[in-house]
KOLLUM-950935 format. One record per residue (C-alpha): residue number from 0; x negated, y, z. Coordinates in nm, 4 decimals, m for minus. Example, Ala and Ser with C-alpha at 12.3 -4.5 7.8 and 13.67 -1.06 7.14 Angstrom:
dovo num 0 X m1.2300 Y m0.4500 Z 0.7800
dovo num 1 X m1.3670 Y m0.1060 Z 0.7140
***
This chain:
dovo num 0 X m11.3954 Y 7.4318 Z 14.8644
dovo num 1 X m11.7339 Y 7.2666 Z 14.9045
dovo num 2 X m11.9885 Y 7.3462 Z 14.6382
dovo num 3 X m12.3538 Y 7.2437 Z 14.6505
dovo num 4 X m12.5839 Y 7.3827 Z 14.3860
dovo num 5 X m12.9253 Y 7.2604 Z 14.2839
dovo num 6 X m13.1277 Y 7.4753 Z 14.0509
dovo num 7 X m13.3391 Y 7.3221 Z 13.7776
dovo num 8 X m13.5424 Y 7.5217 Z 13.5317
dovo num 9 X m13.3984 Y 7.7713 Z 13.2831
dovo num 10 X m13.0887 Y 7.8439 Z 13.4922
dovo num 11 X m12.9477 Y 7.4920 Z 13.4775
dovo num 12 X m12.7365 Y 7.4212 Z 13.7857
dovo num 13 X m12.6083 Y 7.0902 Z 13.9248
dovo num 14 X m12.2888 Y 7.1464 Z 14.1253
dovo num 15 X m12.0969 Y 6.9104 Z 14.3530
dovo num 16 X m11.7483 Y 7.0479 Z 14.4062
dovo num 17 X m11.4645 Y 6.9365 Z 14.6307
dovo num 18 X m11.1795 Y 7.1733 Z 14.5574
dovo num 19 X m10.8113 Y 7.1567 Z 14.6529
dovo num 20 X m10.7298 Y 7.2837 Z 14.3048
dovo num 21 X m10.9718 Y 7.0797 Z 14.0907
dovo num 22 X m11.0570 Y 6.7776 Z 14.3087
dovo num 23 X m11.4028 Y 6.6225 Z 14.3218
dovo num 24 X m11.6410 Y 6.7043 Z 14.0392
dovo num 25 X m12.0062 Y 6.6834 Z 13.9591
dovo num 26 X m12.1063 Y 6.9103 Z 13.6769
dovo num 27 X m12.4118 Y 7.0604 Z 13.5195
dovo num 28 X m12.3906 Y 7.4148 Z 13.3943
dovo num 29 X m12.6309 Y 7.6068 Z 13.1794
dovo num 30 X m12.6376 Y 7.9794 Z 13.2454
dovo num 31 X m12.9066 Y 8.0453 Z 12.9868
dovo num 32 X m12.8272 Y 8.3337 Z 12.7514
dovo num 33 X m13.0213 Y 8.1685 Z 12.4699
dovo num 34 X m12.7306 Y 7.9503 Z 12.3511
dovo num 35 X m12.8337 Y 7.6295 Z 12.5254
dovo num 36 X m12.4923 Y 7.4624 Z 12.5100
dovo num 37 X m12.4436 Y 7.0912 Z 12.5731
dovo num 38 X m12.4040 Y 6.9032 Z 12.2463
dovo num 39 X m12.0672 Y 6.7255 Z 12.2357
dovo num 40 X m11.8604 Y 6.5475 Z 11.9751
dovo num 41 X m11.5471 Y 6.6985 Z 11.8226
dovo num 42 X m11.3433 Y 6.5869 Z 12.1258
dovo num 43 X m11.5709 Y 6.7781 Z 12.3647
dovo num 44 X m11.7404 Y 6.4674 Z 12.5046
dovo num 45 X m12.1013 Y 6.3602 Z 12.5146
dovo num 46 X m12.3615 Y 6.1474 Z 12.6869
dovo num 47 X m12.6557 Y 6.2406 Z 12.9050
dovo num 48 X m12.9238 Y 6.0295 Z 13.0705
dovo num 49 X m13.0058 Y 6.0411 Z 13.4405
dovo num 50 X m13.2938 Y 5.8965 Z 13.6370
dovo num 51 X m13.2962 Y 5.8985 Z 14.0155
dovo num 52 X m13.6514 Y 5.8823 Z 14.1553
dovo num 53 X m13.8315 Y 5.5934 Z 13.9826
dovo num 54 X m13.5123 Y 5.4001 Z 13.9102
dovo num 55 X m13.3779 Y 5.2923 Z 13.5757
dovo num 56 X m13.2486 Y 5.5463 Z 13.3291
dovo num 57 X m12.8698 Y 5.5345 Z 13.3094
dovo num 58 X m12.6392 Y 5.6952 Z 13.0557
dovo num 59 X m12.3393 Y 5.8905 Z 13.1838
dovo num 60 X m12.0602 Y 6.0181 Z 12.9691
dovo num 61 X m11.9442 Y 6.3726 Z 13.0240
dovo num 62 X m11.6750 Y 6.6048 Z 12.9049
dovo num 63 X m11.7008 Y 6.9731 Z 12.8376
dovo num 64 X m11.4827 Y 7.2409 Z 12.9933
dovo num 65 X m11.1377 Y 7.3235 Z 12.8619
dovo num 66 X m11.2798 Y 7.6406 Z 12.7106
dovo num 67 X m11.4502 Y 7.6165 Z 12.3747
dovo num 68 X m11.7937 Y 7.7071 Z 12.5149
dovo num 69 X m11.9779 Y 7.3903 Z 12.6163
dovo num 70 X m12.2016 Y 7.5413 Z 12.8825
dovo num 71 X m12.0838 Y 7.2789 Z 13.1348
dovo num 72 X m12.0952 Y 6.8999 Z 13.1435
dovo num 73 X m11.8514 Y 6.7276 Z 13.3816
dovo num 74 X m11.9987 Y 6.3853 Z 13.4644
dovo num 75 X m11.7395 Y 6.1090 Z 13.4330
dovo num 76 X m11.8600 Y 5.8548 Z 13.6908
dovo num 77 X m11.8431 Y 6.0683 Z 14.0075
dovo num 78 X m11.8749 Y 5.7822 Z 14.2605
dovo num 79 X m12.1761 Y 5.6109 Z 14.1010
dovo num 80 X m12.3599 Y 5.9370 Z 14.0360
dovo num 81 X m12.3002 Y 6.0641 Z 14.3911
dovo num 82 X m12.4074 Y 5.7337 Z 14.5481
dovo num 83 X m12.7400 Y 5.7444 Z 14.3628
dovo num 84 X m12.7879 Y 6.1153 Z 14.4283
dovo num 85 X m12.7477 Y 6.0701 Z 14.8047
dovo num 86 X m13.0459 Y 5.8360 Z 14.8248
dovo num 87 X m13.2671 Y 6.0220 Z 14.5762
dovo num 88 X m13.5486 Y 6.2681 Z 14.6206
dovo num 89 X m13.5655 Y 6.3671 Z 14.2551
dovo num 90 X m13.3088 Y 6.3702 Z 13.9756
dovo num 91 X m13.4123 Y 6.3929 Z 13.6128
dovo num 92 X m13.1457 Y 6.4687 Z 13.3520
dovo num 93 X m13.1984 Y 6.4475 Z 12.9771
dovo num 94 X m12.9315 Y 6.6003 Z 12.7575
dovo num 95 X m12.8991 Y 6.7205 Z 12.4028
dovo num 96 X m12.8453 Y 7.0939 Z 12.3616
dovo num 97 X m12.7165 Y 7.2795 Z 12.0578
dovo num 98 X m12.9996 Y 7.4725 Z 11.8853
dovo num 99 X m13.2544 Y 7.3225 Z 12.1274
dovo num 100 X m13.2393 Y 6.9442 Z 12.0911
dovo num 101 X m13.3180 Y 6.7118 Z 12.3792
dovo num 102 X m13.4181 Y 6.8816 Z 12.7031
dovo num 103 X m13.5261 Y 6.7342 Z 13.0347
dovo num 104 X m13.4245 Y 6.9048 Z 13.3592
dovo num 105 X m13.5643 Y 6.8061 Z 13.6987
dovo num 106 X m13.3842 Y 6.8728 Z 14.0263
dovo num 107 X m13.5543 Y 6.8374 Z 14.3664
dovo num 108 X m13.2863 Y 6.6878 Z 14.5919
dovo num 109 X m13.5183 Y 6.5525 Z 14.8639
dovo num 110 X m13.4105 Y 6.7683 Z 15.1586
dovo num 111 X m13.0351 Y 6.7441 Z 15.1293
dovo num 112 X m12.8355 Y 6.6662 Z 15.4404
dovo num 113 X m12.5234 Y 6.4637 Z 15.3637
dovo num 114 X m12.2121 Y 6.4500 Z 15.5774
dovo num 115 X m12.0021 Y 6.1379 Z 15.5331
***
């Protein structure tokens, strides 16, 4: 399994996973003990905004984990997100969190080495 992790502030982690069991995923997880769960609708889905470097802001839909705790957001458009991430130096994510409202998380992805 390949898993790359990028740490933002407040224990928010961006993970790229290529697993024989789960397949290819990009997800954001919040390991903050203060209840910063991703806000989703009743079906466990939501929307976040991403900006790569100085590019346009794009909305991505996401789904929560199968568990009832929404501390993870699985981004739906893997190929588009990965393509933009590979050429970026900075990734800014804005998402709505339960009990916290909208939060902005910045990831420095400038020095990543990608294997094709």
